[in-house]
N, C-alpha and C positions, 0 to 999 in steps of 0.2 A: 217664547218658543226657543227651544234649545238650538245651538248652532248646528249640531249634526243633523237635526230634522230639517233645518233651513237648507242645508247643503243638499240633502236628499231630495227635497221638494224642487229646488232649482235645477238639479241634474235631470229630474223627470221632465221638467218643462223644456229643457234643451233638446229632448227627443223630437220636439215639433220642428226642429231644423233639419231633421234627416231627409225629408222630401227634397231638399235642395240637390240631393244626389241626381234627381231626374233632370236637372238643368245642365248637367255635364253631358258633353257629346258622347255618343256611343263608342266612338274610337277616340281615345285621348291623344291629341296631336303631338304633344311634347314627348311623351314617353312611349308612344306607339303601342299602347295596350288597349284592350277593350275595357269599358267602364266597369263591368262586373268584377274585374280583377281587384279593384279597390275594395269591394265588399269582402272578398276572400282575405285580402291583406288585413282589413279591419278586424274581422272575427278571429283570425289567427293571432294577431297582435294582442287583442283583448284576452283571448283564451290563454296564451302563453304568459301574459302578465298575471292573470288571476291564478294560474297554476303555481307560478313562482311565489306570489303573495301567500297562497295557502301553505306551500311547503315551508315558508319561513314563519307562518303564524302571524303575519302582519295585519294590523287593522289601521285604518286612518279615518279622518273625519268624514262622516256620512255613512260609514258601514255600521251595521247593527252587530251586537255582540255575537249572535249565533253564526255570523258569516266568517268568523275567524278561521274556521277549518272547513267551511262549506263554500260552494260556488256562490260568489257574491251576486247580488241583484243586478249590478251593472253588467256582469257577464251574461246573465239571462236576458237582460234588455238588449244587449248587443246581438245576441243570437236571434232574438225576435225581430229586431230592426233589419238584420241581414236577410232573414227569411222573407220578410214582407217586401223589402226593396227589390229583392232578386226575383221572387216568384209571383208577386201579386201585381195586378194592373195598377197603373199610376194613380188613378183617381181613388180606388179603394185603398191602396197602400197609404196614400196621403191622408185620407179620412181616418184610417185606423191609427196611424202614427200621431197625428195632431190630437185626436180625441183622447187616446191613452195618455199622451204627454201631460194633458191638463186635468183629466178626470181622476187619474190614480192619485195624484197629490191632493186634489180637491176632496176626494172621498176619504183619504187618510187624515186630512186635517179635520174634517167634520167628525170622523170617528173618534179622534183623539179628544175633541172638545165635548162631544155629546154622547159618545158611546154608540152602540149598534142599535139604531132605531129605524123603523121601516121608512120613515120620511127621508132619511139620509140616503137610503138605497134608491128611492124614487128620484130624489134630487140629482144623484149621480147619473142615473139613467137619462134624465131629461137633459143634463148638460152634455152627456155623450151624444145623444140624439141631435141636439142643436149644433154641436161642432161638426159631427159627421155629415149632417145634412147640408150645412153651410159649405163645406169643402166640396161635397159631391155636386151640389146645385151650381156652384160657381165655376168649378173646374172639371167636372165630370162629363162623360159622354152620354149620360142618362137623362131621361125626362125628369121633371120635378117629382112626379108621382113615383117613378122608379127610384129616384134618389131618396125619397122619404121611406119607401119600403126597405131599401138597403140599409138605411140609417137605423130604422127600427130593428132590423135583424142584428146589426152590429151592436147596438145598445143592449139588446136582449141577450146577447152572448157575452159581451164584455163585462157587464156588471157581475153576473154570477161567477165568471172566471176570475174576477178579482176577489170575490167573497169566499169562494170555496178554496180551501187550502189543500194542496196536493203535496205530498211529502217530497217528491223529487222534481217538482216543477215550480218555479217562482211565478208569481202573478205578473211580474214585469215581462215575462215571455208569453204567458197565456192571454193576457189582456191585449197583446198585439196580434198574435197569430190566430187564435180561435175566432175572433170577430172577422178578421180579414179573410179567412178561409170560408166562413159562413156567408159573408157578403158576396164573395166570388162565386160560390156555388149557387146562391140565389140569383145573381146577375145572369148566369147562364140560362136560367129559366124565364127571365123577363123579356 
């Protein structure tokens, strides 16, 4: 496996650490700010860095060639992480973040080795379902049955949002945000 692919896969896995945000107190005692201010600072810093990087045409290890003049996938992921942490309940946000962090590189690795096969799509969906269900069942406020339903909804939205390529949206954003919104909307009805 090439070094840039390894870097990209590992960076994806680090997204699973984003729910640590929920361990921070609502009011940060040392700086006297609310926790959500960190999210704003995070997305502004990533956005400013990516704008600067694009203006200079800089690429680095882990970026794909088409990202030289386009918004990089890490910026899209940062936008998705910010959205999910800020606007989605903790259990659904955590399920969405952890599942995407591992399923996107898993699916990418399978695709690079075996091409686009239907069993790969099913495998990715099963892994997403298992991860989301584990998070929801262990840390969520829902029953086991509700956790399973929400996880099925998340997997049913996440995998197509990774497969369907949209010109101005990266799958690092859609795979976080779309399942989180769908699971949240479903949770309201449960």
